[in-house]
FIVEX-463418 format. One record per atom (N, C-alpha, C): residue number from 1; residue in three letters; x, y negated, z. Coordinates in steps of 0.1 Angstrom, whole numbers. Layout:
BEGIN
NUM_ala_X_Y_Z
...
END
This chain:
BEGIN
1_met_123_28_-152
1_met_126_23_-170
1_met_115_14_-174
2_val_102_17_-171
2_val_95_7_-179
2_val_93_-5_-169
3_thr_93_-8_-158
3_thr_93_-19_-150
3_thr_106_-26_-156
4_ala_116_-21_-157
4_ala_128_-29_-161
4_ala_128_-34_-174
5_ser_119_-25_-185
5_ser_119_-31_-198
5_ser_107_-40_-198
6_ile_98_-42_-191
6_ile_86_-51_-189
6_ile_93_-64_-186
7_leu_99_-64_-174
7_leu_109_-75_-169
7_leu_116_-82_-181
8_cys_127_-73_-187
8_cys_133_-82_-198
8_cys_125_-86_-209
9_ile_114_-81_-212
9_ile_105_-84_-225
9_ile_99_-98_-220
10_val_94_-100_-207
10_val_89_-114_-202
10_val_99_-124_-203
11_leu_114_-121_-196
11_leu_124_-128_-196
11_leu_127_-134_-210
12_met_125_-127_-218
12_met_128_-131_-233
12_met_119_-142_-237
13_leu_107_-144_-229
13_leu_99_-156_-233
13_leu_105_-168_-229
14_asn_111_-167_-220
14_asn_119_-181_-215
14_asn_131_-186_-225
15_gln_130_-199_-220
15_gln_138_-207_-230
15_gln_151_-205_-226
16_met_160_-198_-238
16_met_173_-195_-233
16_met_182_-192_-245
17_lys_194_-192_-245
17_lys_204_-192_-257
17_lys_202_-177_-263
18_thr_202_-178_-278
18_thr_200_-167_-284
18_thr_206_-152_-281
19_tyr_219_-155_-280
19_tyr_226_-141_-275
19_tyr_220_-136_-259
20_lys_213_-143_-250
20_lys_210_-138_-238
20_lys_197_-128_-241
21_lys_189_-134_-252
21_lys_179_-127_-256
21_lys_180_-115_-263
22_val_191_-116_-269
22_val_198_-102_-278
22_val_200_-94_-269
23_ile_208_-96_-256
23_ile_210_-88_-247
23_ile_200_-84_-241
24_leu_190_-89_-240
24_leu_177_-84_-232
24_leu_170_-76_-242
25_gly_171_-78_-252
25_gly_163_-68_-263
25_gly_171_-55_-264
26_leu_184_-56_-263
26_leu_193_-42_-263
26_leu_188_-34_-250
27_leu_188_-44_-238
27_leu_187_-36_-226
27_leu_171_-31_-225
28_val_164_-34_-232
28_val_150_-30_-234
28_val_151_-15_-242
29_leu_158_-17_-252
29_leu_161_-4_-261
29_leu_167_7_-251
30_phe_179_4_-246
30_phe_185_12_-238
30_phe_176_19_-226
31_phe_167_10_-217
31_phe_157_17_-209
31_phe_150_26_-215
32_leu_142_21_-228
32_leu_134_30_-233
32_leu_141_43_-237
33_leu_154_43_-240
33_leu_161_55_-248
33_leu_162_64_-235
34_asn_165_59_-220
34_asn_166_66_-211
34_asn_152_74_-204
35_met_141_64_-208
35_met_129_71_-204
35_met_126_81_-211
36_leu_130_81_-226
36_leu_126_92_-235
36_leu_133_103_-230
37_tyr_147_102_-227
37_tyr_154_115_-225
37_tyr_150_122_-209
38_ser_144_112_-201
38_ser_141_115_-187
38_ser_133_130_-188
39_gly_124_130_-197
39_gly_116_140_-196
39_gly_100_139_-194
40_thr_99_125_-187
40_thr_85_121_-183
40_thr_77_119_-193
41_arg_63_122_-189
41_arg_54_117_-199
41_arg_44_105_-193
42_gly_43_105_-179
42_gly_34_94_-175
42_gly_36_81_-176
43_ala_51_78_-181
43_ala_54_66_-183
43_ala_53_62_-195
44_tyr_51_69_-206
44_tyr_52_65_-220
44_tyr_40_55_-223
45_pro_28_59_-220
45_pro_18_48_-222
45_pro_19_33_-214
46_leu_26_33_-204
46_leu_26_20_-195
46_leu_33_9_-204
47_leu_40_9_-212
47_leu_46_-1_-219
47_leu_36_-8_-228
48_pro_29_-1_-238
48_pro_19_-4_-244
48_pro_6_-13_-237
49_ile_6_-6_-229
49_ile_-6_-11_-220
49_ile_-2_-24_-215
50_ala_12_-27_-208
50_ala_17_-37_-204
50_ala_18_-48_-215
51_ile_20_-45_-226
51_ile_22_-54_-240
51_ile_7_-57_-240
52_phe_-2_-50_-241
52_phe_-15_-53_-242
52_phe_-21_-65_-237
53_met_-16_-62_-223
53_met_-21_-73_-210
53_met_-13_-85_-212
54_leu_-1_-85_-218
54_leu_8_-95_-220
54_leu_1_-105_-229
55_ala_-3_-98_-237
55_ala_-11_-105_-252
55_ala_-23_-112_-248
56_ile_-31_-106_-237
56_ile_-41_-113_-234
56_ile_-41_-124_-222
57_leu_-31_-122_-214
57_leu_-25_-132_-205
57_leu_-19_-146_-212
58_lys_-11_-141_-219
58_lys_-4_-155_-227
58_lys_-8_-153_-241
59_phe_-19_-160_-241
59_phe_-26_-159_-257
59_phe_-20_-172_-265
60_asn_-11_-167_-272
60_asn_-7_-178_-281
60_asn_-2_-168_-296
61_phe_0_-175_-306
61_phe_3_-169_-317
61_phe_15_-162_-320
62_lys_24_-166_-314
62_lys_39_-160_-314
62_lys_38_-146_-305
63_val_33_-148_-292
63_val_32_-134_-286
63_val_22_-124_-291
64_leu_13_-130_-297
64_leu_4_-121_-306
64_leu_10_-111_-317
65_ile_18_-121_-325
65_ile_24_-115_-336
65_ile_33_-106_-330
66_val_45_-107_-323
66_val_54_-99_-316
66_val_47_-88_-308
67_ser_36_-85_-301
67_ser_30_-77_-293
67_ser_22_-67_-305
68_ser_16_-73_-315
68_ser_10_-64_-326
68_ser_21_-57_-333
69_ile_32_-63_-335
69_ile_42_-55_-342
69_ile_48_-42_-332
70_gly_49_-44_-320
70_gly_53_-37_-311
70_gly_42_-24_-310
71_leu_29_-28_-310
71_leu_20_-19_-311
71_leu_18_-9_-319
72_val_20_-17_-332
72_val_22_-10_-345
72_val_34_2_-345
73_phe_42_-4_-340
73_phe_56_7_-339
73_phe_52_18_-330
74_phe_46_16_-320
74_phe_43_26_-312
74_phe_33_36_-316
75_val_23_30_-324
75_val_12_38_-332
75_val_20_46_-342
76_met_28_39_-349
76_met_36_49_-361
76_met_44_61_-353
77_leu_49_58_-341
77_leu_58_66_-333
77_leu_51_79_-329
78_ile_39_75_-326
78_ile_31_84_-321
78_ile_21_94_-333
79_phe_20_89_-341
79_phe_15_99_-354
79_phe_26_103_-363
80_ala_39_98_-359
80_ala_48_102_-371
80_ala_51_117_-371
81_pro_53_127_-383
81_pro_59_140_-382
81_pro_72_141_-378
82_thr_74_148_-366
82_thr_91_148_-364
82_thr_92_164_-359
83_ser_106_167_-359
83_ser_111_179_-351
83_ser_118_180_-341
84_asn_117_166_-337
84_asn_128_162_-323
84_asn_119_165_-312
85_pro_126_170_-302
85_pro_117_176_-290
85_pro_113_164_-282
86_his_124_154_-280
86_his_120_142_-271
86_his_108_134_-280
87_ile_109_131_-293
87_ile_98_124_-297
87_ile_86_131_-293
88_gln_86_145_-297
88_gln_72_155_-295
88_gln_68_152_-282
89_arg_74_152_-271
89_arg_71_152_-261
89_arg_66_136_-256
90_phe_71_127_-263
90_phe_64_115_-262
90_phe_51_113_-270
91_gln_49_122_-280
91_gln_38_120_-286
91_gln_27_128_-276
92_thr_29_138_-268
92_thr_19_144_-262
92_thr_13_136_-251
93_ala_22_126_-246
93_ala_16_116_-238
93_ala_4_110_-241
94_phe_2_108_-254
94_phe_-8_99_-260
94_phe_-20_109_-265
95_arg_-18_121_-262
95_arg_-28_132_-267
95_arg_-27_142_-254
96_pro_-35_136_-245
96_pro_-36_145_-230
96_pro_-42_159_-233
97_ser_-52_158_-242
97_ser_-56_173_-245
97_ser_-50_186_-248
98_asp_-39_180_-255
98_asp_-28_189_-259
98_asp_-17_194_-251
99_asp_-18_189_-240
99_asp_-10_189_-229
99_asp_-13_197_-217
100_ala_-7_208_-214
100_ala_-12_219_-208
100_ala_-9_215_-192
101_ser_-1_208_-185
101_ser_1_203_-172
101_ser_-12_192_-168
102_phe_-13_184_-181
102_phe_-26_175_-178
102_phe_-38_184_-175
103_asn_-43_192_-183
103_asn_-53_199_-184
103_asn_-53_207_-169
104_val_-44_210_-163
104_val_-44_216_-150
104_val_-46_209_-139
105_arg_-43_198_-142
105_arg_-45_183_-131
105_arg_-60_181_-132
106_lys_-65_181_-144
106_lys_-79_178_-146
106_lys_-89_190_-137
107_ile_-84_201_-138
107_ile_-91_215_-134
107_ile_-89_211_-118
108_asn_-77_207_-113
108_asn_-77_206_-98
108_asn_-83_194_-93
109_gln_-81_183_-97
109_gln_-90_172_-95
109_gln_-107_176_-94
110_lys_-111_181_-105
110_lys_-125_188_-106
110_lys_-129_195_-94
111_lys_-120_203_-92
111_lys_-122_213_-78
111_lys_-120_207_-64
112_ile_-114_195_-65
112_ile_-111_190_-50
112_ile_-125_178_-48
113_gln_-131_175_-59
113_gln_-141_166_-58
113_gln_-153_167_-46
114_pro_-158_178_-48
114_pro_-163_180_-34
114_pro_-161_178_-21
115_tyr_-148_181_-19
115_tyr_-142_181_-6
115_tyr_-142_165_-2
116_ile_-138_158_-13
116_ile_-136_140_-12
116_ile_-152_137_-9
117_gln_-161_140_-17
117_gln_-176_136_-14
117_gln_-180_139_1
118_ser_-175_152_6
118_ser_-183_154_17
118_ser_-174_150_30
119_his_-162_143_27
119_his_-152_138_38
119_his_-152_121_36
120_pro_-160_115_41
120_pro_-155_99_39
120_pro_-144_95_42
121_phe_-138_103_52
121_phe_-122_98_61
121_phe_-112_104_54
122_gly_-114_114_47
122_gly_-103_125_41
122_gly_-100_134_50
123_gly_-87_140_48
123_gly_-81_151_56
123_gly_-72_147_64
124_gly_-68_133_66
124_gly_-56_127_73
124_gly_-43_123_65
125_leu_-34_117_68
125_leu_-24_113_61
125_leu_-14_124_61
126_gly_-8_128_50
126_gly_2_141_49
126_gly_-5_153_50
127_ala_-19_152_47
127_ala_-26_166_46
127_ala_-24_175_33
128_thr_-19_169_23
128_thr_-18_176_12
128_thr_-6_176_6
129_gly_-3_183_-4
129_gly_12_185_-11
129_gly_21_188_-1
130_thr_33_183_-5
130_thr_48_190_3
130_thr_44_188_16
131_trp_39_174_21
131_trp_37_173_38
131_trp_28_183_43
132_gly_18_184_36
132_gly_7_196_39
132_gly_13_208_41
133_ser_20_212_30
133_ser_23_226_33
133_ser_33_226_44
134_arg_41_218_47
134_arg_53_216_59
134_arg_45_216_71
135_phe_37_208_77
135_phe_30_203_89
135_phe_17_211_92
136_ser_10_214_80
136_ser_-3_221_83
136_ser_-5_233_71
137_pro_3_241_73
137_pro_5_251_60
137_pro_-5_261_58
138_asn_-15_261_71
138_asn_-30_271_69
138_asn_-41_266_66
139_ser_-38_253_62
139_ser_-51_242_60
139_ser_-55_245_43
140_tyr_-67_240_43
140_tyr_-71_240_28
140_tyr_-66_232_18
141_leu_-64_218_24
141_leu_-52_210_16
141_leu_-41_213_14
142_ala_-36_220_21
142_ala_-19_225_21
142_ala_-14_230_6
143_ser_-24_236_3
143_ser_-20_241_-12
143_ser_-24_234_-26
144_phe_-33_222_-20
144_phe_-36_214_-32
144_phe_-25_203_-37
145_pro_-23_204_-50
145_pro_-9_198_-56
145_pro_-19_182_-58
146_pro_-18_171_-53
146_pro_-26_160_-57
146_pro_-19_154_-72
147_asp_-7_154_-74
147_asp_-1_150_-86
147_asp_-8_136_-91
148_ser_-12_127_-80
148_ser_-16_118_-86
148_ser_-18_107_-73
149_gly_-12_95_-75
149_gly_-13_84_-63
149_gly_-29_83_-56
150_tyr_-37_82_-69
150_tyr_-50_79_-65
150_tyr_-57_92_-58
151_val_-54_106_-66
151_val_-61_114_-57
151_val_-58_118_-44
152_arg_-44_116_-43
152_arg_-39_118_-28
152_arg_-45_108_-19
153_thr_-45_96_-24
153_thr_-55_87_-14
153_thr_-69_88_-10
154_ala_-74_96_-21
154_ala_-88_101_-20
154_ala_-88_115_-12
155_val_-80_120_-12
155_val_-78_135_-4
155_val_-78_132_9
156_glu_-65_124_10
156_glu_-61_123_24
156_glu_-70_111_34
157_leu_-75_99_26
157_leu_-82_90_32
157_leu_-94_90_28
158_gly_-102_99_23
158_gly_-116_99_18
158_gly_-117_87_9
159_trp_-133_90_5
159_trp_-138_77_-3
159_trp_-137_62_1
160_val_-139_62_16
160_val_-137_51_23
160_val_-123_46_20
161_gly_-112_54_22
161_gly_-100_48_21
161_gly_-97_45_6
162_met_-101_52_-2
162_met_-98_49_-17
162_met_-105_38_-22
163_phe_-116_32_-17
163_phe_-126_20_-18
163_phe_-115_10_-14
164_leu_-109_9_0
164_leu_-104_-1_4
164_leu_-87_-2_-1
165_phe_-84_10_-7
165_phe_-70_8_-17
165_phe_-72_0_-27
166_cys_-87_6_-36
166_cys_-86_-1_-47
166_cys_-89_-17_-45
167_thr_-96_-21_-35
167_thr_-98_-35_-34
167_thr_-85_-41_-29
168_leu_-78_-35_-22
168_leu_-62_-40_-21
168_leu_-58_-42_-36
169_met_-54_-35_-42
169_met_-51_-36_-56
169_met_-58_-48_-65
170_phe_-72_-50_-64
170_phe_-80_-56_-70
170_phe_-77_-73_-66
171_val_-74_-73_-52
171_val_-71_-86_-48
171_val_-58_-90_-52
172_ile_-47_-81_-52
172_ile_-34_-83_-55
172_ile_-32_-88_-70
173_leu_-37_-80_-78
173_leu_-38_-87_-93
173_leu_-49_-101_-97
174_lys_-58_-100_-89
174_lys_-65_-113_-91
174_lys_-57_-122_-85
175_thr_-54_-121_-74
175_thr_-41_-135_-67
175_thr_-32_-135_-78
176_gly_-27_-125_-83
176_gly_-15_-128_-94
176_gly_-19_-137_-106
177_ile_-29_-132_-111
177_ile_-36_-137_-123
177_ile_-37_-154_-119
178_lys_-45_-155_-108
178_lys_-48_-169_-106
178_lys_-35_-177_-104
179_asn_-24_-175_-96
179_asn_-12_-178_-92
179_asn_-8_-182_-110
180_tyr_-4_-173_-118
180_tyr_0_-175_-128
180_tyr_-7_-187_-136
181_tyr_-19_-187_-137
181_tyr_-26_-200_-143
181_tyr_-23_-214_-138
182_gln_-22_-209_-123
182_gln_-17_-224_-113
182_gln_-5_-230_-116
183_ile_6_-219_-119
183_ile_20_-223_-117
183_ile_22_-233_-132
184_lys_29_-246_-127
184_lys_33_-253_-138
184_lys_47_-252_-147
185_asp_57_-249_-137
185_asp_70_-248_-139
185_asp_72_-235_-151
186_pro_74_-234_-164
186_pro_75_-226_-173
186_pro_84_-214_-166
187_glu_94_-216_-164
187_glu_102_-205_-156
187_glu_96_-194_-145
188_leu_91_-203_-135
188_leu_83_-198_-124
188_leu_72_-191_-131
189_lys_64_-194_-139
189_lys_52_-188_-147
189_lys_58_-178_-152
190_asn_67_-175_-159
190_asn_72_-162_-167
190_asn_75_-151_-156
191_tyr_84_-157_-146
191_tyr_86_-148_-131
191_tyr_75_-141_-129
192_cys_66_-151_-125
192_cys_51_-145_-121
192_cys_45_-135_-129
193_leu_46_-137_-143
193_leu_38_-132_-153
193_leu_45_-116_-152
194_ala_59_-117_-152
194_ala_68_-103_-152
194_ala_63_-95_-139
195_met_59_-100_-127
195_met_58_-93_-115
195_met_43_-89_-119
196_leu_35_-97_-123
196_leu_19_-92_-125
196_leu_18_-80_-136
197_leu_25_-79_-144
197_leu_27_-67_-153
197_leu_33_-59_-150
198_ile_42_-59_-140
198_ile_49_-46_-132
198_ile_39_-41_-124
199_val_33_-49_-117
199_val_21_-44_-106
199_val_11_-36_-116
200_phe_6_-45_-125
200_phe_-3_-37_-133
200_phe_0_-24_-139
201_ala_13_-23_-144
201_ala_17_-9_-150
201_ala_21_-1_-138
202_leu_23_-3_-126
202_leu_24_8_-118
202_leu_10_11_-113
203_asn_-1_4_-114
203_asn_-12_8_-108
203_asn_-17_18_-116
204_ile_-16_16_-134
204_ile_-18_26_-144
204_ile_-12_37_-139
205_gly_0_36_-138
205_gly_11_49_-136
205_gly_10_56_-125
206_asn_0_53_-116
206_asn_-2_56_-101
206_asn_-12_70_-105
207_tyr_-21_67_-115
207_tyr_-30_79_-117
207_tyr_-22_90_-121
208_pro_-13_94_-132
208_pro_-8_103_-136
208_pro_3_109_-126
209_gln_10_96_-118
209_gln_18_102_-111
209_gln_17_97_-96
210_glu_24_99_-86
210_glu_24_88_-75
210_glu_36_78_-75
211_ala_31_66_-84
211_ala_40_57_-88
211_ala_44_48_-75
212_phe_35_46_-66
212_phe_36_35_-54
212_phe_48_43_-44
213_val_46_55_-44
213_val_54_61_-31
213_val_69_65_-35
214_gln_71_70_-48
214_gln_84_76_-52
214_gln_93_62_-51
215_phe_104_67_-47
215_phe_117_56_-46
215_phe_123_56_-60
216_pro_128_43_-65
216_pro_127_32_-58
216_pro_116_22_-63
217_ser_106_28_-69
217_ser_95_19_-75
217_ser_83_15_-64
218_ser_85_25_-53
218_ser_79_18_-40
218_ser_84_4_-35
219_ile_97_2_-33
219_ile_105_-9_-29
219_ile_102_-20_-41
220_tyr_104_-16_-53
220_tyr_100_-26_-65
220_tyr_85_-32_-63
221_phe_77_-23_-61
221_phe_60_-28_-61
221_phe_59_-38_-48
222_tyr_65_-36_-37
222_tyr_62_-46_-28
222_tyr_73_-59_-30
223_leu_83_-58_-37
223_leu_90_-70_-41
223_leu_83_-77_-50
224_ala_76_-72_-61
224_ala_69_-76_-70
224_ala_56_-84_-67
225_val_49_-77_-57
225_val_36_-86_-49
225_val_40_-97_-41
226_ala_51_-96_-37
226_ala_59_-107_-29
226_ala_59_-118_-39
227_leu_66_-114_-46
227_leu_75_-127_-58
227_leu_60_-135_-65
228_leu_48_-126_-64
228_leu_34_-132_-71
228_leu_31_-146_-63
229_asn_32_-144_-50
229_asn_32_-155_-42
229_asn_43_-166_-39
230_val_56_-159_-39
230_val_64_-169_-37
230_val_70_-178_-50
231_thr_67_-173_-61
231_thr_68_-181_-74
231_thr_57_-196_-72
232_trp_47_-190_-69
232_trp_35_-201_-67
232_trp_38_-210_-58
233_leu_43_-206_-45
233_leu_46_-213_-34
233_leu_56_-226_-39
234_leu_70_-217_-47
234_leu_80_-226_-52
234_leu_78_-236_-61
235_asp_67_-234_-69
235_asp_61_-244_-79
235_asp_50_-253_-70
236_lys_44_-249_-60
236_lys_35_-261_-51
236_lys_50_-271_-43
237_gln_59_-265_-40
237_gln_71_-275_-36
237_gln_76_-281_-46
238_gln_78_-277_-60
238_gln_85_-286_-68
238_gln_73_-296_-74
239_gln_59_-294_-74
239_gln_48_-304_-77
239_gln_50_-316_-67
240_lys_52_-309_-53
240_lys_52_-322_-42
240_lys_63_-332_-45
241_lys_74_-327_-49
241_lys_88_-334_-50
241_lys_84_-342_-62
242_gln_78_-341_-70
242_gln_74_-348_-81
242_gln_69_-358_-79
243_leu_56_-357_-70
243_leu_47_-364_-67
243_leu_53_-376_-56
244_leu_61_-373_-48
244_leu_69_-380_-41
244_leu_79_-391_-45
245_thr_85_-385_-56
245_thr_95_-397_-65
245_thr_87_-401_-77
END
């Protein structure tokens, strides 16, 4: 729902008829409402973080105003007194110290740190969580719930694997930002921006959840990464055609 919302918000920045922008805006509200009723907490901070990144990358007065209004709305929603259980659940996502499940995760992560530090290559793929309890039920890692994509990577692949994984994410984001500023075609530029923000949001979401391996976000992630390059290649082809003509 977050990735779909980000996509619609960025598409609204394209030159299009007003009714299409209204439809995209209504879709964003629909997606956010579904996210609110889903019961998840990890997804709630991702949209304001993505909007903040959008304001940085597409730095102009119009985007700044819209982003500021959106962020003010989120802040008001976070601190507004309410008896609605769905809004209360939303608010706890921005107050992690009040969230019992987040505190349990912090304790588990602190407990596993010595193992990660002493095992540079980790315990092996599928050594922890559901797969660990299935294939190696008597091991130390089998009973450990990672509850985070980054923690799972660190436990299974060690700090060496974690370093390689973070390097890969850095290269993807760096390439996406570079391609975004190099693309000349406004429509392709916006598509690249949408994919960049989706990849960025999934990276943030991979800390409280295992965002990269959950279906269907696992497919969306690689599609978004591919489109970061495809939009740039298409723009290069257009520029070559323009030079030839």
